[in-house]
N, CA, C, O and the ligand as a Tripos MOL2 file, in Angstrom:
@<TRIPOS>MOLECULE
protein
  289   287    73     0     0
PROTEIN
NO_CHARGES

@<TRIPOS>ATOM
      1 N           7.2150  -29.6670   -0.9670 N.3       1 MET1
      2 CA          7.3630  -28.4240   -1.7440 C.3       1 MET1
      3 C           7.3460  -27.2230   -0.8070 C.2       1 MET1
      4 O           6.5920  -27.1660    0.1640 O.2       1 MET1
      5 N           8.2110  -26.2640   -1.1400 N.am      2 LYS2
      6 CA          8.3060  -25.0830   -0.2880 C.3       2 LYS2
      7 C           7.1960  -24.0910   -0.6240 C.2       2 LYS2
      8 O           6.8410  -23.9010   -1.7870 O.2       2 LYS2
      9 N           6.6680  -23.4760    0.3990 N.am      3 HIS3
     10 CA          5.6260  -22.4670    0.2320 C.3       3 HIS3
     11 C           6.0570  -21.1800    0.9150 C.2       3 HIS3
     12 O           6.9650  -21.1770    1.7460 O.2       3 HIS3
     13 N           5.3970  -20.0910    0.5570 N.am      4 GLN4
     14 CA          5.5360  -18.8660    1.3250 C.3       4 GLN4
     15 C           4.2230  -18.0970    1.2580 C.2       4 GLN4
     16 O           3.4240  -18.2720    0.3380 O.2       4 GLN4
     17 N           4.0230  -17.2570    2.2400 N.am      5 MET5
     18 CA          2.8440  -16.4160    2.2710 C.3       5 MET5
     19 C           3.0740  -15.1980    1.3870 C.2       5 MET5
     20 O           4.1910  -14.6870    1.2980 O.2       5 MET5
     21 N           2.0120  -14.7370    0.7360 N.am      6 ARG6
     22 CA          2.1150  -13.5310   -0.0910 C.3       6 ARG6
     23 C           0.8820  -12.6710    0.1690 C.2       6 ARG6
     24 O          -0.2270  -13.1820    0.3200 O.2       6 ARG6
     25 N           1.0960  -11.3570    0.2180 N.am      7 ALA7
     26 CA          0.0300  -10.4430    0.6250 C.3       7 ALA7
     27 C          -0.8510  -10.0080   -0.5370 C.2       7 ALA7
     28 O          -0.3730   -9.7580   -1.6430 O.2       7 ALA7
     29 N          -2.1590   -9.9220   -0.2590 N.am      8 GLU8
     30 CA         -3.0980   -9.2390   -1.1430 C.3       8 GLU8
     31 C          -3.4420   -7.9190   -0.4560 C.2       8 GLU8
     32 O          -3.7420   -7.8930    0.7370 O.2       8 GLU8
     33 N          -3.3960   -6.8170   -1.2220 N.am      9 TYR9
     34 CA         -3.5740   -5.5030   -0.6170 C.3       9 TYR9
     35 C          -4.9790   -4.9570   -0.8190 C.2       9 TYR9
     36 O          -5.6750   -5.2910   -1.7770 O.2       9 TYR9
     37 N          -5.3620   -4.1120    0.1150 N.am     10 ARG10
     38 CA         -6.6860   -3.5380    0.0870 C.3      10 ARG10
     39 C          -6.8470   -2.5500   -1.0770 C.2      10 ARG10
     40 O          -7.8600   -2.5520   -1.7760 O.2      10 ARG10
     41 N          -5.8270   -1.7100   -1.2650 N.am     11 SER11
     42 CA         -5.9020   -0.7190   -2.3370 C.3      11 SER11
     43 C          -5.4110   -1.3320   -3.6390 C.2      11 SER11
     44 O          -4.5750   -2.2350   -3.6400 O.2      11 SER11
     45 N          -5.9390   -0.8310   -4.7410 N.am     12 GLY12
     46 CA         -5.6310   -1.4290   -6.0360 C.3      12 GLY12
     47 C          -4.1750   -1.3690   -6.4150 C.2      12 GLY12
     48 O          -3.6020   -2.3930   -6.7890 O.2      12 GLY12
     49 N          -3.5470   -0.2030   -6.3350 N.am     13 GLY13
     50 CA         -2.2200   -0.0440   -6.8830 C.3      13 GLY13
     51 C          -1.0940   -0.1850   -5.8790 C.2      13 GLY13
     52 O          -0.0150   -0.6730   -6.2150 O.2      13 GLY13
     53 N          -1.3370    0.2400   -4.6500 N.am     14 ASP14
     54 CA         -0.2420    0.2910   -3.6880 C.3      14 ASP14
     55 C           0.2210   -1.0950   -3.2800 C.2      14 ASP14
     56 O          -0.5810   -1.9780   -2.9750 O.2      14 ASP14
     57 N           1.5270   -1.2630   -3.2820 N.am     15 VAL15
     58 CA          2.1310   -2.5380   -2.9150 C.3      15 VAL15
     59 C           3.3390   -2.2350   -2.0410 C.2      15 VAL15
     60 O           4.0500   -1.2590   -2.2780 O.2      15 VAL15
     61 N           3.5690   -3.0490   -1.0530 N.am     16 GLY16
     62 CA          4.7760   -2.8830   -0.2520 C.3      16 GLY16
     63 C           4.4770   -2.5840    1.2020 C.2      16 GLY16
     64 O           3.3520   -2.7330    1.6780 O.2      16 GLY16
     65 N           5.5090   -2.1640    1.8840 N.am     17 ALA17
     66 CA          5.4390   -2.0450    3.3320 C.3      17 ALA17
     67 C           4.3900   -1.0410    3.7950 C.2      17 ALA17
     68 O           3.7990   -1.2100    4.8620 O.2      17 ALA17
     69 N           4.1480    0.0220    2.9890 N.am     18 GLU18
     70 CA          3.2250    1.0660    3.4190 C.3      18 GLU18
     71 C           1.7710    0.7100    3.1190 C.2      18 GLU18
     72 O           0.8550    1.3120    3.6800 O.2      18 GLU18
     73 N           1.5620   -0.2460    2.2550 N.am     19 ALA19
     74 CA          0.2010   -0.5980    1.8620 C.3      19 ALA19
     75 C          -0.4600   -1.4660    2.9360 C.2      19 ALA19
     76 O           0.2080   -2.1370    3.7230 O.2      19 ALA19
     77 N          -1.7880   -1.4280    2.9380 N.am     20 THR20
     78 CA         -2.5370   -2.2030    3.9280 C.3      20 THR20
     79 C          -2.8200   -3.5950    3.3930 C.2      20 THR20
     80 O          -3.4230   -3.7580    2.3330 O.2      20 THR20
     81 N          -2.3790   -4.5890    4.1370 N.am     21 VAL21
     82 CA         -2.6160   -5.9720    3.7250 C.3      21 VAL21
     83 C          -4.0820   -6.3220    3.9780 C.2      21 VAL21
     84 O          -4.6000   -6.1360    5.0790 O.2      21 VAL21
     85 N          -4.7330   -6.8290    2.9440 N.am     22 LYS22
     86 CA         -6.1320   -7.2670    3.0770 C.3      22 LYS22
     87 C          -6.1730   -8.7200    3.5420 C.2      22 LYS22
     88 O          -6.8500   -9.0530    4.5160 O.2      22 LYS22
     89 N          -5.4490   -9.5710    2.8420 N.am     23 THR23
     90 CA         -5.4760  -11.0000    3.1410 C.3      23 THR23
     91 C          -4.1170  -11.6050    2.8090 C.2      23 THR23
     92 O          -3.4570  -11.1920    1.8560 O.2      23 THR23
     93 N          -3.7130  -12.5790    3.6020 N.am     24 TRP24
     94 CA         -2.5040  -13.3470    3.2830 C.3      24 TRP24
     95 C          -2.9050  -14.6030    2.5370 C.2      24 TRP24
     96 O          -3.8130  -15.3280    2.9450 O.2      24 TRP24
     97 N          -2.2110  -14.8470    1.4350 N.am     25 HIS25
     98 CA         -2.4150  -16.0720    0.6700 C.3      25 HIS25
     99 C          -1.1440  -16.9030    0.7540 C.2      25 HIS25
    100 O          -0.1150  -16.4410    1.2470 O.2      25 HIS25
    101 N          -1.2300  -18.1340    0.2660 N.am     26 MET26
    102 CA         -0.0620  -19.0080    0.2210 C.3      26 MET26
    103 C           0.2450  -19.3160   -1.2330 C.2      26 MET26
    104 O          -0.6490  -19.6380   -2.0160 O.2      26 MET26
    105 N           1.5440  -19.2110   -1.5890 N.am     27 VAL27
    106 CA          1.9750  -19.5530   -2.9430 C.3      27 VAL27
    107 C           3.0150  -20.6620   -2.8510 C.2      27 VAL27
    108 O           3.5910  -20.9070   -1.7910 O.2      27 VAL27
    109 N           3.2480  -21.3360   -3.9920 N.am     28 ARG28
    110 CA          4.2860  -22.3570   -4.0550 C.3      28 ARG28
    111 C           5.5940  -21.7030   -4.4730 C.2      28 ARG28
    112 O           5.6330  -20.9410   -5.4390 O.2      28 ARG28
    113 N           6.6570  -22.0010   -3.7490 N.am     29 GLY29
    114 CA          7.9670  -21.4550   -4.0920 C.3      29 GLY29
    115 C           7.9420  -19.9420   -4.1270 C.2      29 GLY29
    116 O           7.4570  -19.2970   -3.1980 O.2      29 GLY29
    117 N           8.4730  -19.3720   -5.2150 N.am     30 ASP30
    118 CA          8.4760  -17.9210   -5.3790 C.3      30 ASP30
    119 C           7.3490  -17.4620   -6.2980 C.2      30 ASP30
    120 O           7.4160  -16.3720   -6.8660 O.2      30 ASP30
    121 N           6.3370  -18.2710   -6.4450 N.am     31 GLY31
    122 CA          5.2670  -17.9600   -7.3810 C.3      31 GLY31
    123 C           4.4100  -16.7880   -6.9520 C.2      31 GLY31
    124 O           4.4980  -16.3070   -5.8220 O.2      31 GLY31
    125 N           3.5720  -16.3370   -7.8850 N.am     32 THR32
    126 CA          2.6630  -15.2340   -7.5980 C.3      32 THR32
    127 C           1.2050  -15.6670   -7.7080 C.2      32 THR32
    128 O           0.3060  -14.8550   -7.4950 O.2      32 THR32
    129 N           0.9600  -16.9220   -8.0340 N.am     33 THR33
    130 CA         -0.4010  -17.4230   -8.0760 C.3      33 THR33
    131 C          -0.6890  -18.1710   -6.7820 C.2      33 THR33
    132 O          -0.0400  -19.1680   -6.4650 O.2      33 THR33
    133 N          -1.6680  -17.6730   -6.0460 N.am     34 ALA34
    134 CA         -1.9940  -18.2780   -4.7610 C.3      34 ALA34
    135 C          -2.5850  -19.6680   -4.9560 C.2      34 ALA34
    136 O          -3.0610  -20.0060   -6.0390 O.2      34 ALA34
    137 N          -2.5500  -20.4580   -3.9080 N.am     35 LEU35
    138 CA         -3.1180  -21.8010   -3.9630 C.3      35 LEU35
    139 C          -4.6070  -21.7620   -4.2770 C.2      35 LEU35
    140 O          -5.1500  -22.7260   -4.8170 O.2      35 LEU35
    141 N          -5.2720  -20.6580   -3.9470 N.am     36 CYS36
    142 CA         -6.7040  -20.5150   -4.2280 C.3      36 CYS36
    143 C          -6.9540  -20.0630   -5.6600 C.2      36 CYS36
    144 O          -8.1060  -19.9930   -6.0890 O.2      36 CYS36
    145 N          -5.8790  -19.7490   -6.4200 N.am     37 GLY37
    146 CA         -6.0340  -19.3690   -7.8120 C.3      37 GLY37
    147 C          -5.9010  -17.8790   -8.0610 C.2      37 GLY37
    148 O          -5.8550  -17.4500   -9.2140 O.2      37 GLY37
    149 N          -5.8390  -17.0890   -7.0120 N.am     38 ARG38
    150 CA         -5.7410  -15.6390   -7.1910 C.3      38 ARG38
    151 C          -4.3280  -15.2340   -7.6210 C.2      38 ARG38
    152 O          -3.3380  -15.7250   -7.0790 O.2      38 ARG38
    153 N          -4.2510  -14.3300   -8.6050 N.am     39 ASP39
    154 CA         -2.9560  -13.8050   -9.0350 C.3      39 ASP39
    155 C          -2.5630  -12.6340   -8.1530 C.2      39 ASP39
    156 O          -3.3300  -11.6850   -7.9940 O.2      39 ASP39
    157 N          -1.3780  -12.6970   -7.5820 N.am     40 LEU40
    158 CA         -0.9030  -11.6600   -6.6730 C.3      40 LEU40
    159 C           0.2510  -10.8980   -7.3060 C.2      40 LEU40
    160 O           0.9780  -11.4300   -8.1450 O.2      40 LEU40
    161 N           0.4080   -9.6500   -6.8930 N.am     41 ASP41
    162 CA          1.4660   -8.8010   -7.4400 C.3      41 ASP41
    163 C           2.8370   -9.3400   -7.0460 C.2      41 ASP41
    164 O           3.0730   -9.7030   -5.8930 O.2      41 ASP41
    165 N           3.7450   -9.3850   -8.0410 N.am     42 GLU42
    166 CA          5.0750   -9.9250   -7.7520 C.3      42 GLU42
    167 C           5.8550   -9.0500   -6.7750 C.2      42 GLU42
    168 O           6.8420   -9.4950   -6.1890 O.2      42 GLU42
    169 N           5.4060   -7.7960   -6.6000 N.am     43 ARG43
    170 CA          6.0700   -6.8980   -5.6520 C.3      43 ARG43
    171 C           5.4780   -7.0020   -4.2500 C.2      43 ARG43
    172 O           5.9750   -6.3680   -3.3190 O.2      43 ARG43
    173 N           4.4300   -7.7910   -4.0930 N.am     44 SER44
    174 CA          3.7700   -7.8660   -2.7890 C.3      44 SER44
    175 C           4.6790   -8.5030   -1.7460 C.2      44 SER44
    176 O           5.5910   -9.2650   -2.0650 O.2      44 SER44
    177 N           4.4040   -8.1700   -0.5060 N.am     45 ALA45
    178 CA          5.2210   -8.6810    0.5970 C.3      45 ALA45
    179 C           5.0660  -10.1920    0.7350 C.2      45 ALA45
    180 O           4.0080  -10.7540    0.4520 O.2      45 ALA45
    181 N           6.1400  -10.8320    1.1740 N.am     46 THR46
    182 CA          6.0830  -12.2630    1.4390 C.3      46 THR46
    183 C           6.5230  -12.5170    2.8790 C.2      46 THR46
    184 O           7.2470  -11.7240    3.4810 O.2      46 THR46
    185 N           6.0670  -13.6310    3.4030 N.am     47 ARG47
    186 CA          6.4590  -14.0480    4.7430 C.3      47 ARG47
    187 C           6.7010  -15.5510    4.7230 C.2      47 ARG47
    188 O           6.2160  -16.2680    3.8480 O.2      47 ARG47
    189 N           7.4490  -15.9970    5.6900 N.am     48 SER48
    190 CA          7.6860  -17.4250    5.8210 C.3      48 SER48
    191 C           6.3740  -18.1580    6.0540 C.2      48 SER48
    192 O           5.4850  -17.6600    6.7440 O.2      48 SER48
    193 N           6.2630  -19.3540    5.4690 N.am     49 GLU49
    194 CA          5.0570  -20.1540    5.6840 C.3      49 GLU49
    195 C           4.8650  -20.4820    7.1680 C.2      49 GLU49
    196 O           3.7580  -20.8020    7.5990 O.2      49 GLU49
    197 N           5.9480  -20.4000    7.9440 N.am     50 ARG50
    198 CA          5.8360  -20.6880    9.3760 C.3      50 ARG50
    199 C           4.9690  -19.6600   10.0990 C.2      50 ARG50
    200 O           4.4890  -19.9060   11.2060 O.2      50 ARG50
    201 N           4.7750  -18.5050    9.4600 N.am     51 GLU51
    202 CA          3.9910  -17.4510   10.1040 C.3      51 GLU51
    203 C           2.4990  -17.5620    9.7830 C.2      51 GLU51
    204 O           1.7060  -16.7290   10.2220 O.2      51 GLU51
    205 N           2.1190  -18.5850    9.0220 N.am     52 TRP52
    206 CA          0.7030  -18.8060    8.7210 C.3      52 TRP52
    207 C          -0.0760  -18.9470   10.0290 C.2      52 TRP52
    208 O           0.2340  -19.7900   10.8710 O.2      52 TRP52
    209 N          -1.0950  -18.0990   10.1740 N.am     53 GLY53
    210 CA         -1.9100  -18.1350   11.3860 C.3      53 GLY53
    211 C          -1.4020  -17.2330   12.4870 C.2      53 GLY53
    212 O          -2.0560  -17.0880   13.5200 O.2      53 GLY53
    213 N          -0.2220  -16.6120   12.2800 N.am     54 ALA54
    214 CA          0.3820  -15.8160   13.3470 C.3      54 ALA54
    215 C           0.3670  -14.3170   13.0560 C.2      54 ALA54
    216 O           0.9030  -13.5320   13.8390 O.2      54 ALA54
    217 N          -0.2440  -13.9090   11.9320 N.am     55 MET55
    218 CA         -0.2470  -12.5070   11.5760 C.3      55 MET55
    219 C          -1.5400  -11.8450   12.0550 C.2      55 MET55
    220 O          -2.5130  -12.5230   12.3840 O.2      55 MET55
    221 N          -1.5330  -10.4970   12.0880 N.am     56 ASP56
    222 CA         -2.7210   -9.7650   12.5100 C.3      56 ASP56
    223 C          -3.8150   -9.7810   11.4340 C.2      56 ASP56
    224 O          -5.0060   -9.7770   11.7440 O.2      56 ASP56
    225 N          -3.3890   -9.7980   10.1700 N.am     57 GLU57
    226 CA         -4.3490   -9.7020    9.0830 C.3      57 GLU57
    227 C          -5.0040  -11.0660    8.8250 C.2      57 GLU57
    228 O          -4.4890  -12.1000    9.2510 O.2      57 GLU57
    229 N          -6.1440  -11.0570    8.1230 N.am     58 PRO58
    230 CA         -6.8350  -12.3250    7.8370 C.3      58 PRO58
    231 C          -6.0480  -13.2180    6.8860 C.2      58 PRO58
    232 O          -5.1980  -12.7530    6.1270 O.2      58 PRO58
    233 N          -6.3510  -14.5000    6.9480 N.am     59 PHE59
    234 CA         -5.7500  -15.4820    6.0640 C.3      59 PHE59
    235 C          -6.8100  -16.0410    5.1370 C.2      59 PHE59
    236 O          -7.9740  -16.1840    5.5100 O.2      59 PHE59
    237 N          -6.3880  -16.3540    3.9210 N.am     60 CYS60
    238 CA         -7.3040  -16.9260    2.9390 C.3      60 CYS60
    239 C          -7.6370  -18.3610    3.3430 C.2      60 CYS60
    240 O          -6.7480  -19.2030    3.4650 O.2      60 CYS60
    241 N          -8.9210  -18.6270    3.5490 N.am     61 HIS61
    242 CA         -9.3230  -19.9560    4.0030 C.3      61 HIS61
    243 C          -9.0770  -21.0150    2.9410 C.2      61 HIS61
    244 O          -8.7100  -22.1470    3.2560 O.2      61 HIS61
    245 N          -9.2800  -20.6450    1.6800 N.am     62 THR62
    246 CA         -9.0670  -21.6070    0.6000 C.3      62 THR62
    247 C          -7.5950  -21.9900    0.5180 C.2      62 THR62
    248 O          -7.2590  -23.1680    0.3980 O.2      62 THR62
    249 N          -6.7160  -20.9830    0.5830 N.am     63 CYS63
    250 CA         -5.2810  -21.2760    0.5920 C.3      63 CYS63
    251 C          -4.9250  -22.1740    1.7750 C.2      63 CYS63
    252 O          -4.1370  -23.1090    1.6310 O.2      63 CYS63
    253 N          -5.4890  -21.8990    2.9120 N.am     64 GLY64
    254 CA         -5.1990  -22.6950    4.1010 C.3      64 GLY64
    255 C          -5.5650  -24.1540    3.9120 C.2      64 GLY64
    256 O          -4.8190  -25.0550    4.2950 O.2      64 GLY64
    257 N          -6.7320  -24.3700    3.3120 N.am     65 ALA65
    258 CA         -7.2020  -25.7440    3.1090 C.3      65 ALA65
    259 C          -6.2920  -26.4900    2.1400 C.2      65 ALA65
    260 O          -5.9340  -27.6440    2.3740 O.2      65 ALA65
    261 N          -5.9180  -25.8120    1.0360 N.am     66 VAL66
    262 CA         -5.0470  -26.4590    0.0460 C.3      66 VAL66
    263 C          -3.6560  -26.6850    0.6440 C.2      66 VAL66
    264 O          -3.0510  -27.7410    0.4600 O.2      66 VAL66
    265 N          -3.1750  -25.6960    1.3470 N.am     67 TYR67
    266 CA         -1.8390  -25.7840    1.9560 C.3      67 TYR67
    267 C          -1.7390  -26.9860    2.8910 C.2      67 TYR67
    268 O          -0.7530  -27.7230    2.8700 O.2      67 TYR67
    269 N          -2.7590  -27.1690    3.7000 N.am     68 LEU68
    270 CA         -2.7200  -28.2640    4.6630 C.3      68 LEU68
    271 C          -2.7130  -29.6330    3.9760 C.2      68 LEU68
    272 O          -2.2730  -30.6270    4.5540 O.2      68 LEU68
    273 N          -3.2050  -29.6670    2.7430 N.am     69 ARG69
    274 CA         -3.1680  -30.9290    1.9970 C.3      69 ARG69
    275 C          -1.8080  -31.1370    1.3450 C.2      69 ARG69
    276 O          -1.4430  -32.2660    1.0150 O.2      69 ARG69
    277 N          -1.0500  -30.0450    1.1570 N.am     70 GLU70
    278 CA          0.2270  -30.1680    0.4520 C.3      70 GLU70
    279 C           1.4240  -30.3460    1.3770 C.2      70 GLU70
    280 O           2.4810  -30.7990    0.9390 O.2      70 GLU70
    281 N           1.2710  -29.9950    2.6420 N.am     71 VAL71
    282 CA          2.3850  -30.1550    3.5640 C.3      71 VAL71
    283 C           2.1920  -31.4250    4.3720 C.2      71 VAL71
    284 O           1.0630  -31.7930    4.6950 O.2      71 VAL71
    285 N           3.2710  -32.0870    4.6940 N.am     72 PRO72
    286 CA          3.1670  -33.3440    5.4420 C.3      72 PRO72
    287 C           2.6190  -33.1340    6.8490 C.2      72 PRO72
    288 O           2.4720  -34.0950    7.6040 O.2      72 PRO72
    289 ZN         -5.8330  -17.5810   -1.2490 Zn       73 ZN73
@<TRIPOS>BOND
     1     1     2 1
     2     2     3 1
     3     3     4 2
     4     3     5 am
     5     5     6 1
     6     6     7 1
     7     7     8 2
     8     7     9 am
     9     9    10 1
    10    10    11 1
    11    11    12 2
    12    11    13 am
    13    13    14 1
    14    14    15 1
    15    15    16 2
    16    15    17 am
    17    17    18 1
    18    18    19 1
    19    19    20 2
    20    19    21 am
    21    21    22 1
    22    22    23 1
    23    23    24 2
    24    23    25 am
    25    25    26 1
    26    26    27 1
    27    27    28 2
    28    27    29 am
    29    29    30 1
    30    30    31 1
    31    31    32 2
    32    31    33 am
    33    33    34 1
    34    34    35 1
    35    35    36 2
    36    35    37 am
    37    37    38 1
    38    38    39 1
    39    39    40 2
    40    39    41 am
    41    41    42 1
    42    42    43 1
    43    43    44 2
    44    43    45 am
    45    45    46 1
    46    46    47 1
    47    47    48 2
    48    47    49 am
    49    49    50 1
    50    50    51 1
    51    51    52 2
    52    51    53 am
    53    53    54 1
    54    54    55 1
    55    55    56 2
    56    55    57 am
    57    57    58 1
    58    58    59 1
    59    59    60 2
    60    59    61 am
    61    61    62 1
    62    62    63 1
    63    63    64 2
    64    63    65 am
    65    65    66 1
    66    66    67 1
    67    67    68 2
    68    67    69 am
    69    69    70 1
    70    70    71 1
    71    71    72 2
    72    71    73 am
    73    73    74 1
    74    74    75 1
    75    75    76 2
    76    75    77 am
    77    77    78 1
    78    78    79 1
    79    79    80 2
    80    79    81 am
    81    81    82 1
    82    82    83 1
    83    83    84 2
    84    83    85 am
    85    85    86 1
    86    86    87 1
    87    87    88 2
    88    87    89 am
    89    89    90 1
    90    90    91 1
    91    91    92 2
    92    91    93 am
    93    93    94 1
    94    94    95 1
    95    95    96 2
    96    95    97 am
    97    97    98 1
    98    98    99 1
    99    99   100 2
   100    99   101 am
   101   101   102 1
   102   102   103 1
   103   103   104 2
   104   103   105 am
   105   105   106 1
   106   106   107 1
   107   107   108 2
   108   107   109 am
   109   109   110 1
   110   110   111 1
   111   111   112 2
   112   111   113 am
   113   113   114 1
   114   114   115 1
   115   115   116 2
   116   115   117 am
   117   117   118 1
   118   118   119 1
   119   119   120 2
   120   119   121 am
   121   121   122 1
   122   122   123 1
   123   123   124 2
   124   123   125 am
   125   125   126 1
   126   126   127 1
   127   127   128 2
   128   127   129 am
   129   129   130 1
   130   130   131 1
   131   131   132 2
   132   131   133 am
   133   133   134 1
   134   134   135 1
   135   135   136 2
   136   135   137 am
   137   137   138 1
   138   138   139 1
   139   139   140 2
   140   139   141 am
   141   141   142 1
   142   142   143 1
   143   143   144 2
   144   143   145 am
   145   145   146 1
   146   146   147 1
   147   147   148 2
   148   147   149 am
   149   149   150 1
   150   150   151 1
   151   151   152 2
   152   151   153 am
   153   153   154 1
   154   154   155 1
   155   155   156 2
   156   155   157 am
   157   157   158 1
   158   158   159 1
   159   159   160 2
   160   159   161 am
   161   161   162 1
   162   162   163 1
   163   163   164 2
   164   163   165 am
   165   165   166 1
   166   166   167 1
   167   167   168 2
   168   167   169 am
   169   169   170 1
   170   170   171 1
   171   171   172 2
   172   171   173 am
   173   173   174 1
   174   174   175 1
   175   175   176 2
   176   175   177 am
   177   177   178 1
   178   178   179 1
   179   179   180 2
   180   179   181 am
   181   181   182 1
   182   182   183 1
   183   183   184 2
   184   183   185 am
   185   185   186 1
   186   186   187 1
   187   187   188 2
   188   187   189 am
   189   189   190 1
   190   190   191 1
   191   191   192 2
   192   191   193 am
   193   193   194 1
   194   194   195 1
   195   195   196 2
   196   195   197 am
   197   197   198 1
   198   198   199 1
   199   199   200 2
   200   199   201 am
   201   201   202 1
   202   202   203 1
   203   203   204 2
   204   203   205 am
   205   205   206 1
   206   206   207 1
   207   207   208 2
   208   207   209 am
   209   209   210 1
   210   210   211 1
   211   211   212 2
   212   211   213 am
   213   213   214 1
   214   214   215 1
   215   215   216 2
   216   215   217 am
   217   217   218 1
   218   218   219 1
   219   219   220 2
   220   219   221 am
   221   221   222 1
   222   222   223 1
   223   223   224 2
   224   223   225 am
   225   225   226 1
   226   226   227 1
   227   227   228 2
   228   227   229 am
   229   229   230 1
   230   230   231 1
   231   231   232 2
   232   231   233 am
   233   233   234 1
   234   234   235 1
   235   235   236 2
   236   235   237 am
   237   237   238 1
   238   238   239 1
   239   239   240 2
   240   239   241 am
   241   241   242 1
   242   242   243 1
   243   243   244 2
   244   243   245 am
   245   245   246 1
   246   246   247 1
   247   247   248 2
   248   247   249 am
   249   249   250 1
   250   250   251 1
   251   251   252 2
   252   251   253 am
   253   253   254 1
   254   254   255 1
   255   255   256 2
   256   255   257 am
   257   257   258 1
   258   258   259 1
   259   259   260 2
   260   259   261 am
   261   261   262 1
   262   262   263 1
   263   263   264 2
   264   263   265 am
   265   265   266 1
   266   266   267 1
   267   267   268 2
   268   267   269 am
   269   269   270 1
   270   270   271 1
   271   271   272 2
   272   271   273 am
   273   273   274 1
   274   274   275 1
   275   275   276 2
   276   275   277 am
   277   277   278 1
   278   278   279 1
   279   279   280 2
   280   279   281 am
   281   281   282 1
   282   282   283 1
   283   283   284 2
   284   283   285 am
   285   285   286 1
   286   286   287 1
   287   287   288 2
@<TRIPOS>SUBSTRUCTURE
     1 MET1         2 RESIDUE 1 A MET
     2 LYS2         6 RESIDUE 1 A LYS
     3 HIS3        10 RESIDUE 1 A HIS
     4 GLN4        14 RESIDUE 1 A GLN
     5 MET5        18 RESIDUE 1 A MET
     6 ARG6        22 RESIDUE 1 A ARG
     7 ALA7        26 RESIDUE 1 A ALA
     8 GLU8        30 RESIDUE 1 A GLU
     9 TYR9        34 RESIDUE 1 A TYR
    10 ARG10       38 RESIDUE 1 A ARG
    11 SER11       42 RESIDUE 1 A SER
    12 GLY12       46 RESIDUE 1 A GLY
    13 GLY13       50 RESIDUE 1 A GLY
    14 ASP14       54 RESIDUE 1 A ASP
    15 VAL15       58 RESIDUE 1 A VAL
    16 GLY16       62 RESIDUE 1 A GLY
    17 ALA17       66 RESIDUE 1 A ALA
    18 GLU18       70 RESIDUE 1 A GLU
    19 ALA19       74 RESIDUE 1 A ALA
    20 THR20       78 RESIDUE 1 A THR
    21 VAL21       82 RESIDUE 1 A VAL
    22 LYS22       86 RESIDUE 1 A LYS
    23 THR23       90 RESIDUE 1 A THR
    24 TRP24       94 RESIDUE 1 A TRP
    25 HIS25       98 RESIDUE 1 A HIS
    26 MET26      102 RESIDUE 1 A MET
    27 VAL27      106 RESIDUE 1 A VAL
    28 ARG28      110 RESIDUE 1 A ARG
    29 GLY29      114 RESIDUE 1 A GLY
    30 ASP30      118 RESIDUE 1 A ASP
    31 GLY31      122 RESIDUE 1 A GLY
    32 THR32      126 RESIDUE 1 A THR
    33 THR33      130 RESIDUE 1 A THR
    34 ALA34      134 RESIDUE 1 A ALA
    35 LEU35      138 RESIDUE 1 A LEU
    36 CYS36      142 RESIDUE 1 A CYS
    37 GLY37      146 RESIDUE 1 A GLY
    38 ARG38      150 RESIDUE 1 A ARG
    39 ASP39      154 RESIDUE 1 A ASP
    40 LEU40      158 RESIDUE 1 A LEU
    41 ASP41      162 RESIDUE 1 A ASP
    42 GLU42      166 RESIDUE 1 A GLU
    43 ARG43      170 RESIDUE 1 A ARG
    44 SER44      174 RESIDUE 1 A SER
    45 ALA45      178 RESIDUE 1 A ALA
    46 THR46      182 RESIDUE 1 A THR
    47 ARG47      186 RESIDUE 1 A ARG
    48 SER48      190 RESIDUE 1 A SER
    49 GLU49      194 RESIDUE 1 A GLU
    50 ARG50      198 RESIDUE 1 A ARG
    51 GLU51      202 RESIDUE 1 A GLU
    52 TRP52      206 RESIDUE 1 A TRP
    53 GLY53      210 RESIDUE 1 A GLY
    54 ALA54      214 RESIDUE 1 A ALA
    55 MET55      218 RESIDUE 1 A MET
    56 ASP56      222 RESIDUE 1 A ASP
    57 GLU57      226 RESIDUE 1 A GLU
    58 PRO58      230 RESIDUE 1 A PRO
    59 PHE59      234 RESIDUE 1 A PHE
    60 CYS60      238 RESIDUE 1 A CYS
    61 HIS61      242 RESIDUE 1 A HIS
    62 THR62      246 RESIDUE 1 A THR
    63 CYS63      250 RESIDUE 1 A CYS
    64 GLY64      254 RESIDUE 1 A GLY
    65 ALA65      258 RESIDUE 1 A ALA
    66 VAL66      262 RESIDUE 1 A VAL
    67 TYR67      266 RESIDUE 1 A TYR
    68 LEU68      270 RESIDUE 1 A LEU
    69 ARG69      274 RESIDUE 1 A ARG
    70 GLU70      278 RESIDUE 1 A GLU
    71 VAL71      282 RESIDUE 1 A VAL
    72 PRO72      286 RESIDUE 1 A PRO
    73 ZN73       289 GROUP 0 **** ****
């Protein structure tokens, strides 16, 4: 199954390139529900799953654990 990273932002309303990313989560396909169960804004930034672990911002540990069980 294909995954992609999706951003959770520090500020409540701001979403997009100008907003500060708090944590990167992993979602399935184009979904907005992270593997850890958190609902993310559909307008939030996404990145290729290949960039997991390569970004400056923190990564969700729960998403990481679930992701590693779902990818071969
Ligand atoms: Zn997560």
